[in-house]
C-alpha positions in Angstrom: 0.0 0.0 0.0 1.5 3.3 -1.1 1.3 6.3 1.3 1.7 10.0 0.6 3.3 12.5 2.9 0.9 15.1 4.0 2.2 18.6 4.9 0.3 21.4 6.5 1.9 24.9 6.3 0.7 27.0 9.2 1.0 30.7 8.8 0.6 33.5 11.2 -1.9 36.2 10.4 0.9 38.5 9.3 2.4 35.8 7.0 -1.1 35.2 5.5 -1.6 38.9 4.8 1.9 39.3 3.4 1.4 36.3 1.0 -2.1 37.5 0.0 -0.8 41.0 -0.8 2.0 39.4 -2.8 -0.5 37.4 -4.8 -2.5 40.6 -5.5 0.6 42.4 -6.6 1.5 39.6 -9.0 -1.9 40.0 -10.5 -1.6 43.8 -10.6 -4.7 44.2 -8.5 -5.6 45.9 -5.2 -7.8 44.1 -2.7 -10.5 46.6 -3.3 -10.4 45.9 -7.1 -10.6 42.2 -6.5 -13.5 42.7 -4.0 -15.4 44.8 -6.6 -14.9 42.1 -9.2 -16.3 39.5 -6.8 -19.3 41.8 -6.1 -20.0 42.0 -9.8 -19.1 38.3 -10.4 -16.9 39.5 -13.2 -13.2 38.6 -12.7 -10.5 39.8 -15.0 -9.0 36.3 -15.1 -9.3 32.8 -13.7 -6.3 33.6 -11.5 -8.2 36.5 -9.9 -11.3 34.4 -9.3 -9.2 31.7 -7.7 -7.4 34.2 -5.5 -10.8 35.6 -4.3 -11.9 32.1 -3.4 -8.7 31.7 -1.4 -8.5 35.1 0.3 -11.9 36.8 0.0 -12.9 38.6 3.1 -9.6 38.0 4.9 -7.8 41.3 4.3 
């Protein structure tokens, strides 16, 4: 029977926010812009939609 190693990366709140802001920067978006796209359900890209699913409401 094959087993897989499972890893959990636990981040502090500051680490979470730093990483989320970095992802926004890479997409060229502010949190407010991403939040507006979510409200309109009209994302500029699949990556933006995926980021909202991951960080929406956390910043």
